[in-house]
C-alpha positions in Angstrom: -12.4 0.5 12.6 -12.5 3.8 14.6 -9.9 6.0 16.1 -9.9 7.2 19.7 -8.2 10.2 21.3 -5.7 9.7 24.1 -6.8 12.8 26.0 -4.8 15.8 27.2 -2.6 13.9 29.7 0.6 15.3 28.1 1.5 17.6 25.2 2.5 14.5 23.1 -0.8 12.7 23.6 -3.1 15.8 23.4 -3.6 15.6 19.6 -2.7 11.9 19.1 -5.3 9.4 17.9 -4.8 5.6 17.9 -7.0 2.8 16.6 -9.4 1.1 19.0 -8.4 -2.3 17.6 -11.9 -3.6 18.1 -11.6 -5.4 14.7 -8.5 -7.4 15.9 -9.4 -10.9 17.0 -5.9 -12.4 17.4 -2.9 -10.5 18.8 -0.1 -13.1 18.3 0.9 -13.7 14.7 1.2 -17.2 13.2 4.8 -18.3 13.7 5.0 -20.4 10.5 4.0 -17.4 8.4 6.5 -14.9 9.9 10.0 -14.2 8.9 12.6 -11.9 10.4 13.8 -9.3 7.8 17.0 -7.3 8.5 16.4 -3.6 8.7 19.2 -1.6 7.0 17.9 1.8 8.1 18.8 3.4 4.7 22.4 2.2 4.7 24.2 0.2 2.1 26.7 -2.7 2.6 29.4 -0.1 3.4 27.3 1.5 6.1 26.8 4.7 4.2 23.5 6.5 4.0 21.9 5.9 0.6 18.3 6.7 1.7 17.9 9.7 4.0 15.4 10.1 6.8 15.3 6.5 7.8 16.5 4.7 10.9 15.8 3.7 14.5 12.5 1.9 14.4 10.9 -0.8 16.5 11.8 -4.4 15.5 9.2 -6.1 13.3 8.3 -9.5 12.1 7.3 -9.7 8.4 4.0 -11.5 7.7 4.1 -13.4 4.5 1.0 -12.3 2.6 -0.3 -14.5 -0.2 -0.7 -11.8 -2.9 -0.8 -14.5 -5.6 -3.8 -16.3 -3.9 -2.1 -19.5 -5.0 -4.5 -22.0 -3.4 -6.6 -22.4 -6.5 -10.1 -23.9 -6.1 -9.5 -24.7 -2.4 -11.9 -23.1 0.0 -10.6 -21.4 3.1 -12.2 -20.2 6.3 -11.2 -16.9 7.9 -9.9 -17.8 11.3 -8.8 -14.4 12.6 -8.3 -10.7 11.7 -4.8 -9.5 12.8 -2.7 -6.3 13.0 0.2 -6.0 10.6 3.0 -3.5 11.5 4.2 -3.6 7.8 1.1 -2.1 6.2 -1.8 0.2 7.1 -4.6 -2.4 6.5 -5.5 -5.5 8.5 -4.7 -9.0 7.4 -6.8 -12.2 7.6 -5.6 -15.6 8.7 -7.2 -18.2 6.5 -7.3 -22.0 7.2 -7.7 -23.9 3.9 -9.5 -27.2 3.5 -6.2 -29.0 2.7 -4.7 -27.9 6.1 -2.6 -25.1 4.8 -2.6 -21.7 6.5 -2.1 -18.3 4.8 -2.5 -14.6 5.2 -4.5 -12.4 2.8 -5.4 -8.7 2.9 -8.5 -8.2 5.0 -11.2 -6.6 2.8 -14.0 -4.4 4.1 -16.8 -6.5 5.7 -14.6 -9.6 5.7 -15.4 -11.2 9.1 -14.2 -14.3 11.0 -15.9 -17.4 9.8 -16.3 -16.2 6.2 -15.3 -18.6 3.4 -13.0 -17.3 0.7 -11.7 -19.0 -2.4 -9.5 -18.4 -5.4 -11.2 -19.7 -8.5 -9.6 -21.0 -11.7 -12.7 -20.2 -13.7 -16.0 -18.4 -13.1 -17.0 -18.3 -9.4 -19.0 -16.4 -6.9 -18.0 -12.7 -6.8 -18.2 -12.4 -3.0 -16.0 -10.3 -0.9 -12.6 -11.9 -0.4 -12.8 -14.2 -3.4 -10.2 -14.0 -6.1 -11.1 -14.4 -9.8 -9.7 -13.6 -13.2 -10.8 -10.2 -14.4 -12.7 -11.7 -17.3 -14.9 -13.6 -14.8 -15.7 -10.6 -12.6 -19.0 -8.7 -13.3 -18.4 -5.2 -14.6 -18.7 -2.3 -12.2 -17.5 -4.2 -9.1 -14.7 -2.9 -6.8 -11.6 -5.0 -6.7 -8.2 -4.9 -5.0 -4.9 -6.7 -5.0 -4.9 -6.7 -8.8 -2.1 -8.4 -10.8 -0.3 -6.5 -13.6 0.8 -9.8 -15.3 -0.9 -13.2 -14.9 0.7 -15.2 -12.1 2.9 -12.4 -10.8 0.8 -11.6 -7.8 -1.3 -8.6 -6.8 0.4 -5.2 -7.2 -2.4 -2.7 -7.6 -4.8 -1.3 -4.9 -3.3 -2.9 -1.8 -3.4 0.1 0.7 -6.1 0.6 3.3 -9.3 1.8 1.7 -8.0 1.4 -1.9 -9.9 -0.2 -4.8 -10.0 -0.3 -8.5 -13.3 -0.4 -10.4 -13.7 -2.8 -13.3 -15.2 -0.7 -16.1 -15.3 -3.1 -19.1 -13.7 -6.1 -20.8 -12.3 -5.3 -24.2 -11.0 -8.4 -25.9 -8.1 -9.8 -24.0 -7.8 -6.8 -21.7 -9.9 -5.4 -18.9 -10.3 -1.6 -18.4 -9.8 -0.5 -14.8 -10.4 2.8 -13.1 -7.5 3.2 -10.7 -7.7 5.0 -7.3 -5.5 7.7 -8.7 -8.0 8.5 -11.5 -5.9 6.7 -14.1 -7.7 4.6 -16.6 -5.7 1.6 -17.8 -5.8 -1.8 -19.5 -4.8 -4.9 -17.6 -4.8 -8.4 -19.2 -8.1 -10.1 -18.5 -6.3 -13.3 -17.2 -4.9 -11.3 -14.3 -6.4 -12.1 -10.9 -8.1 -9.6 -8.6 -9.8 -9.9 -5.2 -13.4 -8.7 -4.8 -14.0 -5.9 -2.4 -12.3 -2.8 -1.0 -9.3 -3.1 1.3 -10.3 -2.6 4.9 -9.4 0.0 7.5 -10.8 2.9 5.4 -10.1 5.4 8.2 -6.3 4.8 8.2 -5.7 8.3 6.8 -7.4 9.9 9.9 -4.6 8.8 12.3 -2.8 11.7 14.0 0.7 10.8 15.3 0.5 13.6 17.9 4.3 13.9 18.4 7.6 13.5 16.6 8.5 10.5 18.7 5.8 8.3 17.2 7.4 8.9 13.8 10.7 7.8 15.1 9.1 4.5 16.3 8.1 4.0 12.7 11.7 4.5 11.5 11.2 8.0 10.1 14.0 10.5 11.0 13.5 14.3 10.9 13.5 16.2 7.6 15.0 19.7 7.8 14.1 22.4 5.4 16.9 23.5 3.0 16.7 27.2 3.9 17.0 26.4 7.6 20.4 24.8 7.0 23.9 26.2 6.7 25.2 27.2 3.2 27.8 24.4 3.4 25.0 21.8 3.9 22.4 23.0 1.3 22.2 25.3 -1.7 19.2 27.1 -0.2 20.9 27.5 3.2 22.2 30.7 4.9 21.3 34.3 4.4 19.3 36.6 6.5 15.7 35.6 7.3 13.8 32.8 5.6 14.8 33.6 2.0 16.1 31.0 -0.4 18.0 33.6 -2.5 15.5 33.4 -5.4 16.7 29.9 -6.3 14.4 27.1 -7.3 13.8 24.4 -4.7 16.3 21.6 -5.0 18.0 18.8 -3.2 21.2 19.1 -1.2 23.1 18.2 -4.3 21.4 20.9 -6.5 19.0 18.6 -8.3 15.6 20.3 -9.0 12.7 18.8 -7.0 9.5 17.7 -8.6 11.0 16.7 -11.9 8.9 14.0 -13.8 10.9 10.8 -14.0 8.6 8.8 -16.3 9.9 8.7 -19.9 7.5 9.0 -22.8 9.1 5.9 -24.3 8.0 3.7 -21.5 6.6 0.5 -23.1 3.7 0.3 -20.6 2.3 3.6 -21.9 0.3 1.6 -24.4 -1.9 0.3 -21.6 -2.7 3.7 -20.1 -5.9 5.2 -21.6 -6.1 8.3 -19.4 -3.4 9.7 -17.2 -4.0 10.7 -13.6 -4.0 14.4 -14.7 -6.9 13.7 -17.1 -4.9 13.8 -20.4 -5.1 10.9 -22.8 -1.7 9.5 -24.0 -0.7 10.0 -27.6 -0.3 6.8 -29.6 3.1 8.1 -30.8 4.7 7.9 -27.3 
C-alpha cells in the first residue's frame, strides 16, 4: 500500500498524505461481524476526565477480529481485504468451508482468493495459516502470537510488526520481538505465519491538527506554557521551567519505570529491550 499527497490546495492539505486504498476490495463491513461500542472519551461513570487528551472523534463500528483463530482444521477462503478504523493494518474477510464468516489480520502478500487454515497439528507454514509454535519452522516471521495457549494473539499485531521464531527449547519457543526483546513463549501457543500488512503505516502525515481531532486526540499543551496554577512548570519569564525536573500536572516525575523487578513474567525474558539480560534473582 502506498501513500499519496493531497497537493497544496490549502495549508491543511499541503503536507498531508493519505493511503491510496488500492489494496481495499470491499468498502462496506460485514454487518454480522460488527458491534457498536460506546465511546467514553476518557470519562468515567461520573463524567469526570480520567484519561486526558481524548474526546470528539468520528463514530466507529468495531470489527470483531478472530485473534484466537478458533476455526481449527477448517479451511477458509479470503473473500475481501477491508479497511478497519480501529487499527493501522488491514483486515481480511474469510469465508470458511462450514459457512461461517470471520475477520483476521491481513498479512503481507495475503490476497483475495488465498486459502488459510488454523491447524491443530503440523501443517503448511504458508502466509495466513495459524499453527502452534512447536510446529513452525525455525527462522520464520510470525505475528498475532499468543502469550498463553487458547488466550488469543496478543503479540505483534500492529502494521508491519512481526516476531521471529529463533528456536524451540523443550516446552518453550524463543522469540525475537519487534522491540528487540528476546523471550520465551510456551510452544503450544498459536501464531500466524507472515508479517502484518500495511508496512508503510508509519509514513502517514496527518497534515493538520484537525485530523488528530477526527481520531479522538485532543491537544496536549506543554507544562511550561501553562499558568502556575495549572502546572508546576508553568509561569515565569520566558521558556524556563525553573530548573525543575519534568513532571505531570500533579507533580509526578515523568519517565519513571513502572515494571517491578518481582514481576513473575520476568523468568520468560531472556534479553531486555535495552540489551541487558535479566538476573535470575529478580
